[in-house]
C-alpha positions in Angstrom: 84.7 114.4 104.5 88.5 114.9 104.1 89.0 112.4 106.9 88.3 109.6 104.4 91.2 110.7 102.1 95.0 110.3 102.4 96.7 113.3 101.1 100.4 114.1 100.6 102.1 117.5 100.0 102.5 116.7 96.3 99.1 115.0 95.9 96.4 117.3 97.3 92.7 116.5 97.4 90.8 117.8 94.3 87.9 120.2 94.8 84.3 119.2 95.4 85.1 115.9 97.1 82.9 113.7 99.1 83.6 110.2 100.4 82.4 107.4 102.6 81.8 103.6 102.6 79.2 101.4 101.1 78.5 97.8 102.1 79.0 94.9 99.7 76.7 91.8 99.6 79.0 89.9 101.9 79.2 92.8 104.4 82.6 94.1 103.3 83.0 97.9 103.6 84.3 99.6 100.4 85.6 103.1 100.4 84.1 105.4 97.7 84.6 109.0 96.6 82.6 111.5 94.5 84.0 114.6 92.9 81.7 117.2 91.3 83.1 119.0 88.2 84.4 122.6 88.2 84.3 123.0 84.4 81.1 124.1 82.6 78.9 123.0 81.0 78.5 119.8 83.1 78.8 116.7 80.8 78.0 113.9 83.2 80.0 111.5 85.4 82.9 109.2 84.8 82.9 106.0 86.8 86.6 105.3 87.4 87.7 101.7 88.0 91.1 101.2 89.4 93.7 98.6 88.6 95.1 96.0 91.1 97.1 97.6 94.0 95.6 101.0 93.4 93.6 103.5 95.5 91.5 106.6 95.0 94.5 108.9 95.8 96.5 107.7 92.8 93.9 109.3 90.5 93.7 112.8 92.0 95.4 114.3 88.9 93.1 112.4 86.5 90.1 113.5 88.5 91.2 117.1 88.1 91.6 116.6 84.4 88.0 115.3 84.1 86.6 118.0 86.4 88.1 120.7 84.2 86.3 119.1 81.3 82.9 119.3 83.0 82.9 115.7 84.1 82.4 114.5 87.6 84.1 111.4 88.9 82.8 108.5 91.0 85.2 105.8 92.1 85.8 103.2 94.8 88.7 101.1 96.1 88.3 97.6 95.0 87.6 95.0 97.7 90.8 93.8 99.3 92.9 96.9 98.5 93.2 100.6 99.2 91.1 101.7 102.2 88.4 99.1 101.5 88.2 96.0 103.7 90.8 93.4 103.1 89.6 89.8 102.5 92.1 87.5 104.2 94.2 87.5 107.4 97.3 88.8 105.6 96.2 92.3 104.3 99.1 92.5 101.9 98.2 89.6 99.7 96.2 90.4 96.5 93.2 88.1 96.9 89.7 87.8 95.6 87.3 84.8 95.8 85.8 85.6 92.4 85.8 88.4 89.8 82.1 88.3 90.1 82.5 89.8 93.5 84.0 92.9 91.8 81.1 93.2 89.4 78.6 92.7 92.2 80.4 95.6 94.1 80.1 97.7 90.9 76.4 97.1 90.7 75.8 98.1 94.3 78.0 101.2 93.8 76.0 102.2 90.8 72.7 101.6 92.6 73.5 103.2 96.0 76.1 105.9 95.1 76.1 106.8 91.4 72.4 106.9 90.4 71.2 108.8 93.5 74.1 111.3 93.7 75.9 111.7 90.4 74.7 113.5 87.3 74.3 111.6 84.1 75.0 110.6 81.5 77.5 108.0 82.8 80.8 106.9 81.3 83.4 104.3 82.4 87.1 104.9 82.5 89.0 101.8 83.7 92.6 100.7 84.0 94.0 97.2 83.8 92.1 95.0 86.3 89.4 97.6 86.4 89.1 97.3 82.6 88.7 93.6 82.9 86.0 94.2 85.5 84.2 96.7 83.2 84.2 94.1 80.3 82.8 91.4 82.6 80.1 93.8 83.8 79.4 95.3 80.3 76.2 93.3 79.5 74.5 94.6 82.6 75.6 98.2 82.1 74.1 98.6 78.6 71.2 100.8 79.7 73.3 102.9 82.2 76.7 103.6 80.6 77.0 105.6 77.4 80.6 104.8 76.6 83.6 103.0 78.0 87.3 103.9 77.8 89.5 100.9 78.8 93.2 101.4 79.4 95.6 98.4 79.1 93.0 95.8 80.1 94.4 92.7 81.8 93.7 90.1 79.1 97.0 88.2 79.2 100.6 88.3 80.5 103.4 89.2 78.0 106.5 87.0 77.3 105.4 84.1 79.5 106.2 80.4 78.9 102.6 79.5 79.7 99.4 80.6 78.0 96.4 81.9 80.0 94.8 78.5 79.5 97.9 76.8 81.0 98.0 79.3 83.8 94.3 78.5 84.7 95.2 74.8 84.9 98.3 75.3 87.0 96.6 77.6 89.4 93.6 75.3 89.7 96.0 72.4 90.6 97.6 74.6 93.3 94.2 75.5 94.7 93.2 71.9 94.9 96.1 71.3 97.3 95.2 74.3 99.4 97.6 76.8 98.0 95.1 79.4 96.7 96.4 82.1 99.1 100.1 81.6 98.2 101.8 84.4 96.4 102.5 83.8 92.7 106.1 84.3 91.6 107.7 87.5 92.9 104.6 88.1 95.1 106.7 89.0 98.1 108.4 92.0 96.5 107.5 95.4 97.7 104.6 97.3 96.1 106.9 99.4 94.0 110.3 98.8 92.5 112.8 101.6 92.3 112.1 104.0 89.4 114.9 102.8 87.2 113.5 99.2 87.5 109.8 100.0 87.2 107.6 98.9 84.3 104.7 101.2 85.1 105.7 104.7 83.9 108.6 106.6 82.4 107.7 109.7 84.3 109.9 110.1 87.5 107.8 112.9 89.0 104.5 111.0 88.8 106.3 107.8 89.9 107.6 109.5 93.1 104.2 111.1 93.8 102.5 107.7 93.7 105.1 105.9 95.7 105.0 108.7 98.3 101.3 108.0 98.9 102.1 104.4 99.9 105.2 105.4 101.8 103.1 107.9 103.9 100.1 105.7 104.2 101.3 102.0 104.0 97.9 100.7 104.9 96.8 101.5 101.4 99.4 99.4 99.7 99.2 95.8 98.5 101.9 93.3 97.5 101.7 90.6 94.8 98.6 88.6 93.7 97.8 85.2 95.1 97.2 82.0 93.2 93.5 82.4 93.7 93.5 86.0 92.3 95.3 84.9 89.2 93.1 81.9 88.7 89.9 84.1 88.9 91.4 86.6 86.6 92.1 83.9 84.1 88.5 82.7 84.4 87.2 86.2 83.8 89.3 86.5 80.6 88.0 83.2 79.4 84.4 84.3 80.0 84.6 87.7 78.3 86.3 86.0 75.3 83.4 83.7 74.7 81.7 84.7 71.4 78.2 84.5 73.0 79.3 86.7 75.9 80.9 89.2 73.5 77.7 89.5 71.5 76.1 90.9 74.6 78.7 93.7 74.9 76.9 96.6 73.2 78.5 99.7 74.8 80.6 101.7 72.4 84.2 101.2 73.7 87.6 102.7 73.1 90.4 100.4 74.2 93.8 101.9 74.7 97.0 99.8 74.7 100.5 100.8 75.7 103.1 100.0 73.1 105.9 99.3 75.7 103.6 97.5 78.1 105.4 94.7 80.1 102.6 94.1 82.6 99.8 93.0 80.3 99.9 91.6 76.8 99.3 94.2 74.1 99.0 91.4 71.6 96.1 89.9 73.6 94.4 93.3 73.7 94.6 93.7 69.9 93.3 90.2 69.3 90.4 90.7 71.7 89.4 94.1 70.2 89.3 92.7 66.7 86.4 90.4 67.8 84.5 93.0 69.9 81.6 94.9 68.3 81.3 98.6 68.7 85.0 99.0 69.7 88.1 100.6 68.4 91.8 100.3 69.5 94.4 103.0 70.0 97.9 101.9 70.8 100.2 104.6 72.2 103.7 103.7 71.0 106.3 103.9 73.7 104.0 104.2 76.6 104.3 101.9 79.6 101.4 100.2 81.4 100.1 103.0 83.5 99.1 105.5 80.8 97.4 107.9 83.2 100.6 108.1 85.2 102.8 108.4 82.2 104.9 111.3 80.9 103.0 114.2 79.3 104.0 113.1 75.8 102.1 109.9 76.2 99.4 111.1 78.5 98.3 113.9 76.3 97.8 111.5 73.4 95.4 109.6 75.6 93.6 112.7 76.7 93.1 113.8 73.1 91.6 110.4 72.2 89.4 110.6 75.3 88.1 114.0 74.3 87.3 112.8 70.8 85.4 109.8 72.2 83.6 111.2 75.3 80.9 112.3 75.3 80.9 111.7 71.5 78.2 110.7 69.1 77.0 107.3 67.8 78.4 107.9 64.3 82.0 108.4 65.5 82.3 105.1 67.5 84.9 103.7 65.1 86.8 106.9 64.4 88.4 107.5 67.7 91.6 105.5 66.9 
């Protein structure tokens, strides 16, 4: 099934790959991939949830890391990005009608792809927007997922004049006058800034590898988020921050923040984690937003924490960080 993947010379396809499409409730076709582990003994399957403007190919290195540990990977391109169906006429605009669409897609993915074809137990590894989706879906995943590892979850924007509450109000006002599909500030910029201006990673090799994927296969790329996307993200953050909702989150969770993150608010992550049961927080000092794409010095700190937490035991939930 290599025809469903987009390889480059410096980003080859991992072993034991299978891919295809599944259909969402609204008929959208979403690209998925499964990777069986090469390491032994087999320890289960990691459901990998991507961030905004990402695709399966960006995680080939991480999939190899998991595979060597005896962990399979199951992942899919979020609706509206990667090789999944786009949602509006302009395919470059980051848009979603509701974050509930993301969680509905995850439910179908679990039911139709993961449960029939992937070996348990199941774990979630999620980055940024994917981590927010995992938190939103957490109450429904209690009897399926053993543990979650959430990297730099999108819970707030750092160094902004406006709070998330104010952003929700502003975006709602814009939507009421028909501007929900308008780019937010800087939305028309290209998918990736030059390396010396990027806020994602301090590793030039991984940065070039990732940008080369989009240069070679521009149909996978996405530009900035729209007003509607930001509005729905804000609503999702408000929902998961409600104490009654948080009480229903009962999956042991390791949350990992990046000390030099300029994309999402590390302060908001720390505040949220303090109020979440069965969770612990690890902050990797000096790391930028995309920890899995970071330099080895930072990335290996994460992998050590991951290995201590997954598969893990109930008694060590609060000792991972």
